KOLLUMMAR-199184 format. One record per residue (C-alpha): residue in three letters; residue number from 1; x, y, z. Coordinates in Angstrom, 2 decimals, padded with zeros to 5 digits. Layout:
<zafis>
nuvex / kollo / px / py / pz
ALA / NUM / X / Y / Z
...
</zafis>
This chain:
<zafis>
nuvex / kollo / px / py / pz
MET / 1 / 102.53 / 092.94 / 069.75
ILE / 2 / 102.88 / 095.85 / 067.34
LYS / 3 / 104.71 / 093.87 / 064.84
ARG / 4 / 102.28 / 090.97 / 065.06
GLU / 5 / 099.04 / 092.89 / 064.98
LEU / 6 / 099.92 / 096.00 / 062.88
ASN / 7 / 102.90 / 094.49 / 060.94
LYS / 8 / 105.00 / 097.61 / 061.83
SER / 9 / 108.40 / 097.95 / 063.50
ILE / 10 / 109.08 / 100.72 / 066.05
SER / 11 / 112.06 / 101.19 / 068.43
ILE / 12 / 111.65 / 100.97 / 072.08
SER / 13 / 112.71 / 104.69 / 072.63
ASN / 14 / 110.08 / 105.80 / 070.04
LEU / 15 / 107.44 / 103.65 / 071.72
TRP / 16 / 108.27 / 105.14 / 075.23
GLU / 17 / 108.05 / 108.56 / 073.73
ASN / 18 / 104.57 / 107.87 / 072.40
LEU / 19 / 103.25 / 106.28 / 075.43
ARG / 20 / 104.24 / 109.35 / 077.42
LYS / 21 / 102.62 / 111.62 / 074.70
TRP / 22 / 099.46 / 109.59 / 075.32
ASN / 23 / 099.67 / 110.31 / 079.12
LEU / 24 / 100.44 / 106.76 / 079.85
THR / 25 / 102.59 / 105.60 / 082.68
PRO / 26 / 103.95 / 102.19 / 083.72
GLN / 27 / 101.82 / 101.06 / 086.59
LYS / 28 / 101.40 / 097.85 / 088.69
PRO / 29 / 097.85 / 096.43 / 088.03
GLU / 30 / 095.52 / 095.72 / 090.93
LYS / 31 / 094.15 / 092.44 / 091.24
GLU / 32 / 090.36 / 091.86 / 090.35
ALA / 33 / 088.73 / 088.47 / 090.99
LEU / 34 / 087.42 / 086.69 / 087.91
GLU / 35 / 084.32 / 085.75 / 090.05
LYS / 36 / 083.41 / 089.41 / 090.68
ASN / 37 / 079.87 / 090.26 / 089.27
PRO / 38 / 079.65 / 093.76 / 087.89
ALA / 39 / 076.08 / 093.72 / 087.57
ALA / 40 / 075.76 / 092.59 / 091.29
VAL / 41 / 077.90 / 095.45 / 092.35
LYS / 42 / 076.04 / 098.04 / 090.38
LYS / 43 / 072.84 / 096.89 / 091.86
TRP / 44 / 074.35 / 096.97 / 095.34
LEU / 45 / 075.47 / 100.54 / 094.91
LYS / 46 / 072.01 / 101.52 / 093.46
GLU / 47 / 069.73 / 099.75 / 095.94
LYS / 48 / 071.59 / 098.71 / 098.99
TRP / 49 / 074.09 / 101.57 / 099.77
PRO / 50 / 071.37 / 104.29 / 099.79
LYS / 51 / 069.49 / 102.16 / 102.34
ILE / 52 / 072.69 / 101.85 / 104.54
GLU / 53 / 073.16 / 105.64 / 104.31
GLU / 54 / 069.35 / 106.24 / 105.05
HIS / 55 / 069.67 / 103.84 / 108.02
ARG / 56 / 072.82 / 105.72 / 109.23
ARG / 57 / 071.11 / 109.00 / 109.17
ARG / 58 / 067.93 / 107.73 / 110.88
TRP / 59 / 069.95 / 106.26 / 113.64
GLN / 60 / 072.53 / 108.95 / 113.81
ALA / 61 / 074.91 / 105.90 / 113.82
MET / 62 / 078.64 / 105.50 / 113.80
LEU / 63 / 079.48 / 103.78 / 110.34
TYR / 64 / 082.35 / 101.33 / 110.28
PHE / 65 / 083.82 / 099.36 / 107.55
GLN / 66 / 085.39 / 096.02 / 108.68
ASP / 67 / 087.93 / 093.47 / 107.47
GLU / 68 / 090.52 / 091.08 / 108.41
SER / 69 / 093.95 / 090.23 / 107.04
GLY / 70 / 096.77 / 087.86 / 107.54
VAL / 71 / 100.03 / 089.53 / 108.34
SER / 72 / 103.14 / 087.45 / 107.57
LEU / 73 / 106.25 / 087.07 / 109.72
ILE / 74 / 108.26 / 087.21 / 106.37
PRO / 75 / 108.22 / 090.89 / 105.64
VAL / 76 / 107.54 / 092.82 / 102.30
LEU / 77 / 110.70 / 094.39 / 100.79
GLY / 78 / 110.72 / 097.66 / 098.85
LYS / 79 / 113.15 / 099.08 / 096.30
THR / 80 / 116.18 / 100.90 / 097.22
TRP / 81 / 119.33 / 102.27 / 095.39
ALA / 82 / 122.57 / 100.49 / 095.07
PRO / 83 / 125.46 / 100.13 / 092.48
LYS / 84 / 124.58 / 098.54 / 089.33
GLY / 85 / 125.11 / 094.79 / 089.39
LYS / 86 / 125.38 / 094.68 / 093.20
THR / 87 / 121.94 / 093.60 / 094.32
PRO / 88 / 121.63 / 094.77 / 098.13
LYS / 89 / 120.70 / 092.25 / 100.87
ILE / 90 / 118.75 / 092.64 / 103.95
LYS / 91 / 118.64 / 089.98 / 106.61
VAL / 92 / 114.94 / 088.85 / 107.46
THR / 93 / 113.62 / 085.90 / 109.19
GLY / 94 / 113.08 / 082.71 / 107.37
HIS / 95 / 110.60 / 081.48 / 109.81
LYS / 96 / 107.08 / 081.02 / 108.49
GLY / 97 / 104.03 / 082.23 / 110.47
GLY / 98 / 101.96 / 085.27 / 111.03
LEU / 99 / 099.00 / 086.96 / 112.76
CYS / 100 / 095.36 / 087.73 / 111.85
VAL / 101 / 094.58 / 091.34 / 112.34
THR / 102 / 091.11 / 092.55 / 112.47
SER / 103 / 090.15 / 096.23 / 111.96
ALA / 104 / 087.15 / 098.52 / 111.38
ILE / 105 / 087.58 / 102.16 / 110.31
SER / 106 / 084.96 / 104.91 / 110.26
PRO / 107 / 084.76 / 107.98 / 107.86
ALA / 108 / 084.98 / 110.05 / 111.09
GLY / 109 / 088.65 / 108.93 / 111.53
ARG / 110 / 088.10 / 106.22 / 114.14
MET / 111 / 089.68 / 102.69 / 114.25
VAL / 112 / 089.04 / 099.74 / 116.28
PHE / 113 / 091.32 / 096.63 / 115.88
ARG / 114 / 092.39 / 093.34 / 117.49
ILE / 115 / 095.17 / 090.91 / 116.84
GLU / 116 / 094.76 / 087.15 / 116.89
ASN / 117 / 097.16 / 084.20 / 116.69
HIS / 118 / 094.63 / 082.06 / 114.93
THR / 119 / 092.26 / 082.09 / 111.89
ILE / 120 / 089.10 / 084.17 / 112.90
CYS / 121 / 085.99 / 082.20 / 113.81
ALA / 122 / 082.28 / 083.37 / 114.37
GLU / 123 / 082.91 / 083.84 / 118.17
ASP / 124 / 085.99 / 085.95 / 117.44
HIS / 125 / 083.78 / 088.06 / 115.06
ILE / 126 / 081.15 / 088.52 / 117.69
ASP / 127 / 083.62 / 089.61 / 120.24
PHE / 128 / 085.05 / 092.16 / 117.80
LEU / 129 / 081.48 / 093.66 / 117.31
LYS / 130 / 081.13 / 093.89 / 121.01
GLN / 131 / 084.61 / 095.68 / 121.08
ILE / 132 / 083.23 / 098.25 / 118.61
MET / 133 / 079.91 / 098.54 / 120.66
ARG / 134 / 081.97 / 099.24 / 123.90
GLN / 135 / 083.90 / 102.13 / 122.03
HIS / 136 / 080.52 / 103.91 / 121.60
PRO / 137 / 078.22 / 103.11 / 124.69
HIS / 138 / 075.79 / 105.75 / 123.76
ARG / 139 / 075.70 / 105.46 / 120.11
LYS / 140 / 074.25 / 103.01 / 117.54
ILE / 141 / 076.59 / 101.08 / 115.22
ILE / 142 / 076.47 / 100.16 / 111.55
VAL / 143 / 079.04 / 097.75 / 110.30
VAL / 144 / 079.69 / 097.06 / 106.69
GLU / 145 / 081.75 / 094.03 / 105.78
ASP / 146 / 082.29 / 091.30 / 103.35
ASN / 147 / 080.72 / 087.93 / 103.19
ALA / 148 / 083.53 / 085.91 / 104.86
THR / 149 / 082.26 / 082.66 / 106.55
PRO / 150 / 082.83 / 084.03 / 110.16
HIS / 151 / 080.73 / 087.21 / 109.33
ILE / 152 / 077.77 / 085.22 / 108.03
ALA / 153 / 077.68 / 082.38 / 110.44
LYS / 154 / 074.38 / 081.74 / 112.29
ALA / 155 / 075.88 / 082.74 / 115.67
VAL / 156 / 076.71 / 086.18 / 114.27
LYS / 157 / 073.29 / 086.73 / 112.82
ASP / 158 / 071.83 / 085.74 / 116.02
PHE / 159 / 073.95 / 088.11 / 118.04
VAL / 160 / 073.06 / 091.07 / 115.61
ARG / 161 / 069.34 / 090.05 / 115.87
ASP / 162 / 069.43 / 090.14 / 119.67
ASN / 163 / 070.98 / 093.56 / 119.60
LYS / 164 / 069.14 / 094.97 / 116.68
SER / 165 / 068.41 / 098.26 / 118.63
LYS / 166 / 072.05 / 098.91 / 119.00
ILE / 167 / 073.90 / 097.45 / 115.90
ALA / 168 / 073.19 / 096.59 / 112.22
VAL / 169 / 075.51 / 094.70 / 109.82
TYR / 170 / 075.28 / 094.85 / 106.00
TYR / 171 / 077.29 / 092.84 / 103.63
LEU / 172 / 079.26 / 094.11 / 100.53
PRO / 173 / 078.69 / 092.15 / 097.07
THR / 174 / 081.10 / 089.35 / 096.92
TYR / 175 / 084.65 / 089.72 / 095.53
SER / 176 / 084.47 / 093.36 / 095.84
PRO / 177 / 087.29 / 094.49 / 098.06
ASP / 178 / 087.56 / 097.85 / 096.14
LEU / 179 / 084.32 / 098.95 / 097.96
ASN / 180 / 085.83 / 098.47 / 101.42
PRO / 181 / 088.18 / 101.36 / 102.52
ASP / 182 / 089.38 / 099.13 / 105.37
GLU / 183 / 091.54 / 097.12 / 102.66
LYS / 184 / 093.79 / 100.30 / 102.47
VAL / 185 / 094.68 / 099.68 / 106.15
TRP / 186 / 096.35 / 096.38 / 105.17
ARG / 187 / 098.07 / 097.93 / 102.24
TYR / 188 / 099.63 / 100.68 / 104.58
LEU / 189 / 100.43 / 098.30 / 107.33
LYS / 190 / 102.24 / 095.69 / 105.12
TYR / 191 / 103.97 / 098.05 / 102.67
VAL / 192 / 104.70 / 100.98 / 104.74
LYS / 193 / 104.85 / 100.42 / 108.51
LEU / 194 / 106.09 / 096.82 / 108.46
LYS / 195 / 108.19 / 096.95 / 105.42
ALA / 196 / 111.52 / 095.20 / 105.98
HIS / 197 / 110.80 / 094.72 / 109.56
GLN / 198 / 113.36 / 092.69 / 111.70
ALA / 199 / 111.13 / 090.55 / 113.92
ARG / 200 / 112.48 / 087.06 / 114.15
ASN / 201 / 109.50 / 085.33 / 115.65
ILE / 202 / 105.87 / 085.66 / 116.80
LYS / 203 / 106.94 / 086.69 / 120.14
GLU / 204 / 108.74 / 089.79 / 118.67
PHE / 205 / 106.30 / 090.39 / 115.80
LYS / 206 / 103.09 / 090.57 / 117.70
PRO / 207 / 104.02 / 093.72 / 119.79
LEU / 208 / 105.49 / 095.22 / 116.73
VAL / 209 / 102.12 / 094.91 / 114.88
GLN / 210 / 100.39 / 096.11 / 117.89
ALA / 211 / 102.51 / 099.15 / 118.00
LYS / 212 / 102.11 / 099.90 / 114.34
MET / 213 / 098.19 / 099.77 / 114.29
GLN / 214 / 098.20 / 101.82 / 117.35
GLY / 215 / 100.22 / 104.40 / 115.44
ILE / 216 / 097.61 / 104.28 / 112.67
GLN / 217 / 094.75 / 104.56 / 115.22
ARG / 218 / 096.15 / 107.70 / 116.65
LYS / 219 / 096.02 / 109.45 / 113.18
PRO / 220 / 092.47 / 110.29 / 112.35
LYS / 221 / 093.50 / 112.29 / 109.20
LEU / 222 / 095.37 / 109.17 / 107.81
ILE / 223 / 092.33 / 106.98 / 108.55
LYS / 224 / 090.16 / 109.42 / 106.67
SER / 225 / 092.61 / 109.39 / 103.80
PHE / 226 / 091.64 / 105.63 / 103.43
PHE / 227 / 088.28 / 106.67 / 102.22
VAL / 228 / 089.65 / 109.17 / 099.55
GLY / 229 / 088.78 / 107.76 / 096.07
ASN / 230 / 086.37 / 105.14 / 097.21
ILE / 231 / 083.44 / 105.19 / 095.11
LEU / 232 / 081.15 / 105.33 / 098.08
PHE / 233 / 082.59 / 108.64 / 099.22
</zafis>
């Protein structure tokens, strides 16, 4: 690119040295959807988020950010050390399949989760909202989530309306996972807790995922760390 754009030649070593001097480091880019609307996000942050915060203070409510993710039976593999030219191997299952995990986390360090063997539907989501409410029988609940089809289904909106004195649901702008701290739960689960797991089938995999999620659930400081660096906090 340097040769093409500037008609100059530079050695790789000199290029690396200059990049370091400019305080640049090699990094893996995060994905951002082409469909994301920055103007809509800016408007949401300016108008909707202050309303959510005001609602939370007025209700003295528990605030949760909710999301779902598929967890594959085929594990994520990380890097390790090995002799040059001898790529290490680790035995993992070749069977396809997975689970759908739903979680909701609070800035207070609380987590609620459930695991399904199937794709989430509106009734599953209603059950999960009820599960959150059962965790706080004497508190009001505010849930912030994305616009996934099960979340915006009529049945869900009817449930929220029928329980409007106890729970409120707000939706994030479309294609904006970076606003949802709950996304970090999946990164931690898949790339740390389940990395190179040895489960061979769903029967072995489900209790493993259950145990790893319970491990996260028991660590309020870890859950609070998922909110660090988020633009909302």
